[in-house]
mmCIF file of the C-alpha atoms, coordinates in Angstrom:
data_MODEL
# 
_entry.id   MODEL 
# 
loop_
_atom_site.group_PDB 
_atom_site.id 
_atom_site.type_symbol 
_atom_site.label_atom_id 
_atom_site.label_alt_id 
_atom_site.label_comp_id 
_atom_site.label_asym_id 
_atom_site.label_entity_id 
_atom_site.label_seq_id 
_atom_site.pdbx_PDB_ins_code 
_atom_site.Cartn_x 
_atom_site.Cartn_y 
_atom_site.Cartn_z 
_atom_site.occupancy 
_atom_site.B_iso_or_equiv 
_atom_site.pdbx_formal_charge 
_atom_site.auth_seq_id 
_atom_site.auth_comp_id 
_atom_site.auth_asym_id 
_atom_site.auth_atom_id 
_atom_site.pdbx_PDB_model_num 
ATOM 1   C CA . MET A 1 1   ? 14.345  17.540  19.516  1.00 0.00 ? 1   MET A CA 1 
ATOM 2   C CA . ASN A 1 2   ? 13.486  18.803  16.043  1.00 0.00 ? 2   ASN A CA 1 
ATOM 3   C CA . MET A 1 3   ? 10.748  17.165  13.964  1.00 0.00 ? 3   MET A CA 1 
ATOM 4   C CA . LEU A 1 4   ? 13.123  15.470  11.513  1.00 0.00 ? 4   LEU A CA 1 
ATOM 5   C CA . MET A 1 5   ? 15.024  13.759  14.331  1.00 0.00 ? 5   MET A CA 1 
ATOM 6   C CA . ALA A 1 6   ? 11.729  12.814  16.003  1.00 0.00 ? 6   ALA A CA 1 
ATOM 7   C CA . LEU A 1 7   ? 10.466  11.307  12.725  1.00 0.00 ? 7   LEU A CA 1 
ATOM 8   C CA . ALA A 1 8   ? 13.711  9.392   12.292  1.00 0.00 ? 8   ALA A CA 1 
ATOM 9   C CA . VAL A 1 9   ? 13.447  7.931   15.799  1.00 0.00 ? 9   VAL A CA 1 
ATOM 10  C CA . SER A 1 10  ? 9.740   7.126   15.526  1.00 0.00 ? 10  SER A CA 1 
ATOM 11  C CA . ILE A 1 11  ? 9.956   5.590   12.053  1.00 0.00 ? 11  ILE A CA 1 
ATOM 12  C CA . GLY A 1 12  ? 13.120  3.676   12.969  1.00 0.00 ? 12  GLY A CA 1 
ATOM 13  C CA . VAL A 1 13  ? 11.480  2.101   16.031  1.00 0.00 ? 13  VAL A CA 1 
ATOM 14  C CA . PHE A 1 14  ? 8.200   1.284   14.300  1.00 0.00 ? 14  PHE A CA 1 
ATOM 15  C CA . ILE A 1 15  ? 9.828   -0.132  11.165  1.00 0.00 ? 15  ILE A CA 1 
ATOM 16  C CA . ALA A 1 16  ? 12.071  -2.335  13.306  1.00 0.00 ? 16  ALA A CA 1 
ATOM 17  C CA . LEU A 1 17  ? 8.948   -3.662  15.035  1.00 0.00 ? 17  LEU A CA 1 
ATOM 18  C CA . TRP A 1 18  ? 7.154   -4.093  11.688  1.00 0.00 ? 18  TRP A CA 1 
ATOM 19  C CA . VAL A 1 19  ? 10.088  -6.083  10.290  1.00 0.00 ? 19  VAL A CA 1 
ATOM 20  C CA . LYS A 1 20  ? 10.057  -8.277  13.408  1.00 0.00 ? 20  LYS A CA 1 
ATOM 21  C CA . PHE A 1 21  ? 6.274   -8.810  13.672  1.00 0.00 ? 21  PHE A CA 1 
ATOM 22  C CA . GLY A 1 22  ? 4.735   -7.739  10.340  1.00 0.00 ? 22  GLY A CA 1 
ATOM 23  C CA . ALA A 1 23  ? 4.622   -11.238 8.918   1.00 0.00 ? 23  ALA A CA 1 
ATOM 24  C CA . MET A 1 24  ? 2.055   -12.066 11.598  1.00 0.00 ? 24  MET A CA 1 
ATOM 25  C CA . VAL A 1 25  ? -0.390  -9.647  9.933   1.00 0.00 ? 25  VAL A CA 1 
ATOM 26  C CA . ALA A 1 26  ? -0.513  -11.767 6.778   1.00 0.00 ? 26  ALA A CA 1 
ATOM 27  C CA . PRO A 1 27  ? 0.843   -15.238 7.563   1.00 0.00 ? 27  PRO A CA 1 
ATOM 28  C CA . GLY A 1 28  ? 2.274   -17.022 4.568   1.00 0.00 ? 28  GLY A CA 1 
ATOM 29  C CA . LEU A 1 29  ? 2.528   -13.836 2.509   1.00 0.00 ? 29  LEU A CA 1 
ATOM 30  C CA . ALA A 1 30  ? 6.235   -13.245 2.021   1.00 0.00 ? 30  ALA A CA 1 
ATOM 31  C CA . ILE A 1 31  ? 5.656   -9.745  0.662   1.00 0.00 ? 31  ILE A CA 1 
ATOM 32  C CA . ALA A 1 32  ? 3.720   -8.545  3.738   1.00 0.00 ? 32  ALA A CA 1 
ATOM 33  C CA . VAL A 1 33  ? 6.622   -6.668  5.325   1.00 0.00 ? 33  VAL A CA 1 
ATOM 34  C CA . PRO A 1 34  ? 7.809   -4.909  2.148   1.00 0.00 ? 34  PRO A CA 1 
ATOM 35  C CA . ALA A 1 35  ? 4.164   -4.154  1.221   1.00 0.00 ? 35  ALA A CA 1 
ATOM 36  C CA . GLY A 1 36  ? 3.678   -2.451  4.567   1.00 0.00 ? 36  GLY A CA 1 
ATOM 37  C CA . ILE A 1 37  ? 6.826   -0.388  4.120   1.00 0.00 ? 37  ILE A CA 1 
ATOM 38  C CA . ILE A 1 38  ? 5.737   0.666   0.628   1.00 0.00 ? 38  ILE A CA 1 
ATOM 39  C CA . ALA A 1 39  ? 2.343   1.759   1.982   1.00 0.00 ? 39  ALA A CA 1 
ATOM 40  C CA . TRP A 1 40  ? 4.155   3.575   4.806   1.00 0.00 ? 40  TRP A CA 1 
ATOM 41  C CA . ALA A 1 41  ? 6.115   5.514   2.191   1.00 0.00 ? 41  ALA A CA 1 
ATOM 42  C CA . CYS A 1 42  ? 2.885   6.196   0.290   1.00 0.00 ? 42  CYS A CA 1 
ATOM 43  C CA . PHE A 1 43  ? 1.406   7.694   3.467   1.00 0.00 ? 43  PHE A CA 1 
ATOM 44  C CA . TYR A 1 44  ? 4.215   10.231  3.688   1.00 0.00 ? 44  TYR A CA 1 
ATOM 45  C CA . ALA A 1 45  ? 4.330   10.843  -0.079  1.00 0.00 ? 45  ALA A CA 1 
ATOM 46  C CA . ALA A 1 46  ? 0.581   11.550  -0.048  1.00 0.00 ? 46  ALA A CA 1 
ATOM 47  C CA . GLY A 1 47  ? 1.184   14.336  2.464   1.00 0.00 ? 47  GLY A CA 1 
ATOM 48  C CA . GLY A 1 48  ? 0.821   12.535  5.770   1.00 0.00 ? 48  GLY A CA 1 
ATOM 49  C CA . LYS A 1 49  ? -1.781  13.358  8.379   1.00 0.00 ? 49  LYS A CA 1 
ATOM 50  C CA . MET A 1 50  ? -5.337  12.038  8.055   1.00 0.00 ? 50  MET A CA 1 
ATOM 51  C CA . GLN A 1 51  ? -5.657  13.045  4.403   1.00 0.00 ? 51  GLN A CA 1 
ATOM 52  C CA . GLY A 1 52  ? -2.449  11.207  3.492   1.00 0.00 ? 52  GLY A CA 1 
ATOM 53  C CA . LEU A 1 53  ? -3.669  8.158   5.394   1.00 0.00 ? 53  LEU A CA 1 
ATOM 54  C CA . GLN A 1 54  ? -6.978  8.150   3.544   1.00 0.00 ? 54  GLN A CA 1 
ATOM 55  C CA . LYS A 1 55  ? -5.346  8.651   0.145   1.00 0.00 ? 55  LYS A CA 1 
ATOM 56  C CA . ALA A 1 56  ? -2.650  6.037   0.769   1.00 0.00 ? 56  ALA A CA 1 
ATOM 57  C CA . ILE A 1 57  ? -5.118  3.382   1.903   1.00 0.00 ? 57  ILE A CA 1 
ATOM 58  C CA . ALA A 1 58  ? -7.690  4.088   -0.805  1.00 0.00 ? 58  ALA A CA 1 
ATOM 59  C CA . SER A 1 59  ? -5.159  4.223   -3.630  1.00 0.00 ? 59  SER A CA 1 
ATOM 60  C CA . ASN A 1 60  ? -3.108  1.235   -2.432  1.00 0.00 ? 60  ASN A CA 1 
ATOM 61  C CA . VAL A 1 61  ? -6.197  -0.942  -2.006  1.00 0.00 ? 61  VAL A CA 1 
ATOM 62  C CA . SER A 1 62  ? -7.539  0.181   -5.381  1.00 0.00 ? 62  SER A CA 1 
ATOM 63  C CA . GLY A 1 63  ? -4.330  -1.138  -6.929  1.00 0.00 ? 63  GLY A CA 1 
ATOM 64  C CA . VAL A 1 64  ? -4.978  -4.501  -5.293  1.00 0.00 ? 64  VAL A CA 1 
ATOM 65  C CA . VAL A 1 65  ? -8.530  -4.545  -6.643  1.00 0.00 ? 65  VAL A CA 1 
ATOM 66  C CA . TRP A 1 66  ? -7.466  -3.579  -10.180 1.00 0.00 ? 66  TRP A CA 1 
ATOM 67  C CA . VAL A 1 67  ? -4.840  -6.326  -10.342 1.00 0.00 ? 67  VAL A CA 1 
ATOM 68  C CA . LEU A 1 68  ? -7.263  -8.884  -8.895  1.00 0.00 ? 68  LEU A CA 1 
ATOM 69  C CA . LEU A 1 69  ? -9.875  -7.936  -11.502 1.00 0.00 ? 69  LEU A CA 1 
ATOM 70  C CA . ALA A 1 70  ? -7.265  -8.114  -14.265 1.00 0.00 ? 70  ALA A CA 1 
ATOM 71  C CA . ASN A 1 71  ? -6.149  -11.571 -13.121 1.00 0.00 ? 71  ASN A CA 1 
ATOM 72  C CA . LEU A 1 72  ? -9.738  -12.837 -12.916 1.00 0.00 ? 72  LEU A CA 1 
ATOM 73  C CA . ILE A 1 73  ? -10.584 -11.476 -16.378 1.00 0.00 ? 73  ILE A CA 1 
ATOM 74  C CA . ILE A 1 74  ? -7.405  -12.872 -17.917 1.00 0.00 ? 74  ILE A CA 1 
ATOM 75  C CA . ALA A 1 75  ? -8.052  -16.325 -16.423 1.00 0.00 ? 75  ALA A CA 1 
ATOM 76  C CA . ALA A 1 76  ? -11.800 -16.436 -17.129 1.00 0.00 ? 76  ALA A CA 1 
ATOM 77  C CA . ALA A 1 77  ? -11.515 -15.241 -20.726 1.00 0.00 ? 77  ALA A CA 1 
ATOM 78  C CA . GLY A 1 78  ? -8.324  -17.173 -21.505 1.00 0.00 ? 78  GLY A CA 1 
ATOM 79  C CA . LEU A 1 79  ? -6.492  -13.964 -22.337 1.00 0.00 ? 79  LEU A CA 1 
ATOM 80  C CA . GLN A 1 80  ? -3.034  -15.016 -21.151 1.00 0.00 ? 80  GLN A CA 1 
ATOM 81  C CA . SER A 1 81  ? -1.467  -14.062 -24.494 1.00 0.00 ? 81  SER A CA 1 
ATOM 82  C CA . MET A 1 82  ? -3.218  -10.676 -24.318 1.00 0.00 ? 82  MET A CA 1 
ATOM 83  C CA . ALA A 1 83  ? -2.510  -10.002 -20.634 1.00 0.00 ? 83  ALA A CA 1 
ATOM 84  C CA . TRP A 1 84  ? -0.334  -7.038  -21.560 1.00 0.00 ? 84  TRP A CA 1 
ATOM 85  C CA . ILE A 1 85  ? -3.382  -5.280  -23.019 1.00 0.00 ? 85  ILE A CA 1 
ATOM 86  C CA . VAL A 1 86  ? -5.459  -5.954  -19.904 1.00 0.00 ? 86  VAL A CA 1 
ATOM 87  C CA . ILE A 1 87  ? -2.634  -4.587  -17.743 1.00 0.00 ? 87  ILE A CA 1 
ATOM 88  C CA . GLY A 1 88  ? -2.478  -1.491  -19.953 1.00 0.00 ? 88  GLY A CA 1 
ATOM 89  C CA . VAL A 1 89  ? -6.199  -0.951  -19.390 1.00 0.00 ? 89  VAL A CA 1 
ATOM 90  C CA . VAL A 1 90  ? -5.632  -1.326  -15.646 1.00 0.00 ? 90  VAL A CA 1 
ATOM 91  C CA . ALA A 1 91  ? -2.903  1.337   -15.754 1.00 0.00 ? 91  ALA A CA 1 
ATOM 92  C CA . PHE A 1 92  ? -5.300  3.628   -17.641 1.00 0.00 ? 92  PHE A CA 1 
ATOM 93  C CA . CYS A 1 93  ? -7.993  3.043   -14.995 1.00 0.00 ? 93  CYS A CA 1 
ATOM 94  C CA . ILE A 1 94  ? -5.586  3.735   -12.105 1.00 0.00 ? 94  ILE A CA 1 
ATOM 95  C CA . VAL A 1 95  ? -4.777  7.115   -13.611 1.00 0.00 ? 95  VAL A CA 1 
ATOM 96  C CA . MET A 1 96  ? -8.397  7.963   -14.451 1.00 0.00 ? 96  MET A CA 1 
ATOM 97  C CA . GLN A 1 97  ? -9.663  7.056   -10.973 1.00 0.00 ? 97  GLN A CA 1 
ATOM 98  C CA . SER A 1 98  ? -7.635  10.000  -9.690  1.00 0.00 ? 98  SER A CA 1 
ATOM 99  C CA . LYS A 1 99  ? -10.622 12.189  -10.550 1.00 0.00 ? 99  LYS A CA 1 
ATOM 100 C CA . VAL A 1 100 ? -12.062 10.853  -7.268  1.00 0.00 ? 100 VAL A CA 1 
ATOM 101 C CA . ALA A 1 101 ? -10.436 12.769  -4.403  1.00 0.00 ? 101 ALA A CA 1 
ATOM 102 C CA . ALA A 1 102 ? -9.756  9.727   -2.230  1.00 0.00 ? 102 ALA A CA 1 
ATOM 103 C CA . LEU A 1 103 ? -8.099  7.974   -5.184  1.00 0.00 ? 103 LEU A CA 1 
ATOM 104 C CA . SER A 1 104 ? -6.148  10.988  -6.415  1.00 0.00 ? 104 SER A CA 1 
ATOM 105 C CA . PHE A 1 105 ? -2.752  9.717   -5.264  1.00 0.00 ? 105 PHE A CA 1 
ATOM 106 C CA . ILE A 1 106 ? -1.798  7.974   -8.509  1.00 0.00 ? 106 ILE A CA 1 
ATOM 107 C CA . PRO A 1 107 ? 1.552   6.553   -7.252  1.00 0.00 ? 107 PRO A CA 1 
ATOM 108 C CA . GLY A 1 108 ? -0.348  4.778   -4.470  1.00 0.00 ? 108 GLY A CA 1 
ATOM 109 C CA . GLY A 1 109 ? -2.528  2.981   -6.994  1.00 0.00 ? 109 GLY A CA 1 
ATOM 110 C CA . PHE A 1 110 ? 0.512   1.826   -8.931  1.00 0.00 ? 110 PHE A CA 1 
ATOM 111 C CA . ALA A 1 111 ? 2.297   0.829   -5.710  1.00 0.00 ? 111 ALA A CA 1 
ATOM 112 C CA . GLY A 1 112 ? -0.662  -1.284  -4.608  1.00 0.00 ? 112 GLY A CA 1 
ATOM 113 C CA . ALA A 1 113 ? -0.910  -2.855  -8.059  1.00 0.00 ? 113 ALA A CA 1 
ATOM 114 C CA . ALA A 1 114 ? 2.814   -3.607  -8.247  1.00 0.00 ? 114 ALA A CA 1 
ATOM 115 C CA . VAL A 1 115 ? 2.941   -5.144  -4.764  1.00 0.00 ? 115 VAL A CA 1 
ATOM 116 C CA . THR A 1 116 ? -0.082  -7.276  -5.592  1.00 0.00 ? 116 THR A CA 1 
ATOM 117 C CA . ALA A 1 117 ? 1.416   -8.458  -8.871  1.00 0.00 ? 117 ALA A CA 1 
ATOM 118 C CA . ALA A 1 118 ? 4.729   -9.211  -7.144  1.00 0.00 ? 118 ALA A CA 1 
ATOM 119 C CA . SER A 1 119 ? 2.966   -11.162 -4.402  1.00 0.00 ? 119 SER A CA 1 
ATOM 120 C CA . GLY A 1 120 ? 1.815   -13.813 -6.844  1.00 0.00 ? 120 GLY A CA 1 
ATOM 121 C CA . ALA A 1 121 ? -1.704  -13.586 -5.396  1.00 0.00 ? 121 ALA A CA 1 
ATOM 122 C CA . GLY A 1 122 ? -3.210  -13.977 -8.868  1.00 0.00 ? 122 GLY A CA 1 
ATOM 123 C CA . GLY A 1 123 ? -6.940  -14.587 -8.706  1.00 0.00 ? 123 GLY A CA 1 
ATOM 124 C CA . ASP A 1 124 ? -6.862  -15.915 -5.136  1.00 0.00 ? 124 ASP A CA 1 
ATOM 125 C CA . ILE A 1 125 ? -9.249  -13.640 -3.248  1.00 0.00 ? 125 ILE A CA 1 
ATOM 126 C CA . LYS A 1 126 ? -7.822  -14.502 0.182   1.00 0.00 ? 126 LYS A CA 1 
ATOM 127 C CA . ALA A 1 127 ? -4.242  -13.796 -0.924  1.00 0.00 ? 127 ALA A CA 1 
ATOM 128 C CA . ASN A 1 128 ? -5.326  -10.448 -2.396  1.00 0.00 ? 128 ASN A CA 1 
ATOM 129 C CA . VAL A 1 129 ? -7.114  -9.552  0.839   1.00 0.00 ? 129 VAL A CA 1 
ATOM 130 C CA . MET A 1 130 ? -3.931  -10.363 2.747   1.00 0.00 ? 130 MET A CA 1 
ATOM 131 C CA . VAL A 1 131 ? -1.969  -7.998  0.475   1.00 0.00 ? 131 VAL A CA 1 
ATOM 132 C CA . ALA A 1 132 ? -4.575  -5.291  1.121   1.00 0.00 ? 132 ALA A CA 1 
ATOM 133 C CA . ILE A 1 133 ? -4.340  -5.867  4.884   1.00 0.00 ? 133 ILE A CA 1 
ATOM 134 C CA . ALA A 1 134 ? -0.545  -5.536  4.789   1.00 0.00 ? 134 ALA A CA 1 
ATOM 135 C CA . LEU A 1 135 ? -0.859  -2.286  2.811   1.00 0.00 ? 135 LEU A CA 1 
ATOM 136 C CA . ILE A 1 136 ? -3.457  -0.892  5.223   1.00 0.00 ? 136 ILE A CA 1 
ATOM 137 C CA . ALA A 1 137 ? -1.293  -1.847  8.203   1.00 0.00 ? 137 ALA A CA 1 
ATOM 138 C CA . GLY A 1 138 ? 1.698   -0.073  6.664   1.00 0.00 ? 138 GLY A CA 1 
ATOM 139 C CA . ALA A 1 139 ? -0.255  3.132   6.024   1.00 0.00 ? 139 ALA A CA 1 
ATOM 140 C CA . LEU A 1 140 ? -1.621  3.026   9.580   1.00 0.00 ? 140 LEU A CA 1 
ATOM 141 C CA . LEU A 1 141 ? 1.897   2.585   10.934  1.00 0.00 ? 141 LEU A CA 1 
ATOM 142 C CA . GLY A 1 142 ? 2.932   5.619   8.907   1.00 0.00 ? 142 GLY A CA 1 
ATOM 143 C CA . TYR A 1 143 ? 0.189   7.611   10.597  1.00 0.00 ? 143 TYR A CA 1 
ATOM 144 C CA . ILE A 1 144 ? 1.153   6.292   14.035  1.00 0.00 ? 144 ILE A CA 1 
ATOM 145 C CA . SER A 1 145 ? 4.837   7.057   13.422  1.00 0.00 ? 145 SER A CA 1 
ATOM 146 C CA . GLU A 1 146 ? 3.925   10.613  12.430  1.00 0.00 ? 146 GLU A CA 1 
ATOM 147 C CA . MET A 1 147 ? 1.844   11.050  15.600  1.00 0.00 ? 147 MET A CA 1 
ATOM 148 C CA . GLY A 1 148 ? 4.645   9.527   17.683  1.00 0.00 ? 148 GLY A CA 1 
ATOM 149 C CA . ALA A 1 149 ? 7.158   11.923  16.153  1.00 0.00 ? 149 ALA A CA 1 
ATOM 150 C CA . GLY A 1 150 ? 4.902   14.842  16.996  1.00 0.00 ? 150 GLY A CA 1 
ATOM 151 C CA . MET A 1 151 ? 4.725   13.720  20.614  1.00 0.00 ? 151 MET A CA 1 
ATOM 152 C CA . ILE A 1 152 ? 8.505   13.220  20.833  1.00 0.00 ? 152 ILE A CA 1 
ATOM 153 C CA . ALA A 1 153 ? 9.210   16.621  19.284  1.00 0.00 ? 153 ALA A CA 1 
ATOM 154 C CA . ARG A 1 154 ? 6.830   18.394  21.669  1.00 0.00 ? 154 ARG A CA 1 
ATOM 155 C CA . LYS A 1 155 ? 8.351   16.771  24.765  1.00 0.00 ? 155 LYS A CA 1 
ATOM 156 C CA . ALA A 1 156 ? 11.927  17.608  23.827  1.00 0.00 ? 156 ALA A CA 1 
# 
């Protein structure tokens, strides 16, 4: 079996399982399953293998942290009418953090930030941690699916 077919089989099986059981990773977080799939895609987009895993996790989680900080600052300083400026600063920071090798996958930072914003976690630390856990799980499943595909392709 060629590698593309092996990847298709491996990813298909693991995503089916993630859709079935992923909500258990972050109970009560409706966005857990899509967050995991987005992080999975980030793993592959970041180049896969261990380096892609590290970049996907670091950049995705940084996006969570940036949005959490933005929400806390907006709430604490009463900046609701100026939230757009704070979000612009966050976008600037996500791009600039790419000078750090582990955080160099800019789309991963924006993906983590967007998923966090969409989750409605706001300034709730626990909810933000749950988003981060779902993202980490998705990236790990990407890594596992890549390893599984390699094993399938070798056996065939």
